[in-house]
Every structure is written in structure tokens, then in C-alpha cells.
N, C-alpha and C positions, 0 to 999 in steps of 0.2 A: 124290370129283368129285360129278359132278353131270348126273343124268335126269331123265327128265320122265316121270311117272304120271298118265295120264289127264288127261296136259294140265299138270300141276302140276309144277314144278319140287321137283328133291326132291336130298338130297344121302344120298353112301352112302359108306361107305369106301373108297379103294384094296383091289381084291383081291375085293369083294363078288359075292356069286351070289345067284342070282334066289330059293335056297333062304331067304339072311338078307333079303331085300325082303320074301318071305313074312311072314317074324317081323315085321318091324318094320309091317310091314299087319294084322297080328293075324290072318290066317288060317288058321291052322293049324284044321283042324277042320271046317272051312267048303268049301262045294262053290263050285270057282272057276275060273276059263281066265286064262292069262297070253299076252298076245303081245308079242313082243319085237322090235320094229323091223318089224313085218307079219307076222310069223311067228309060229304057237301053239307056246308050249315044253312040249312033254310032262310030266306031272305026273312021268315015271321020270325025266325030266330034268334037273329043277327044283336039286336039289342040286349037280349039278357042270357048271352053266352057268353062266360068270363074267359078271359084267355091265361094262361098258367105259364110260368118259365118253361122256356123249352121245346114250346108249340111247334109244329111247323106249319106254315100255311100254302097254297098256292092261291094264286089270283088270277082268273082271267075275265078278259074285258072284251065284252062283244063288239063288234065293229061291222057298222052295215057296208053296203058294195053293189055294185051290181055290174 
């Protein structure tokens, strides 16, 4: 299935979840926020949130600074 992540087309297998997207984007251990079709996906729901063909995601990674 095809989705958009930060405006770029990305392919995922049918039945993929947001957790699989997190893995594909190598976000484990990082501070991030994911928005799916205009709504924030709570981290507590990442594993159980299915992805559907045509979904649009915005991913923001927090970067520390000083």
C-alpha cells in the first residue's frame, strides 16, 4: 500500500501498523510525534493503529540544543 510521510510517497505492506512505520523510519529510542491524517497518534496507540492505503503522515523529531 502507498502512504505519504512528510510529503514523500512510501510503500508499506498491507496490514502495517504505525509501529512498523516507526521501525522503518528508525525512530526507536528517539523523541518524536506522529500525525496521521491531521490527528496526533498517541504513543500509547502506536502499536495498535493500523495504516490504510492513502494515509498521510507528518513525523516530527525532537532535537535537543542549547
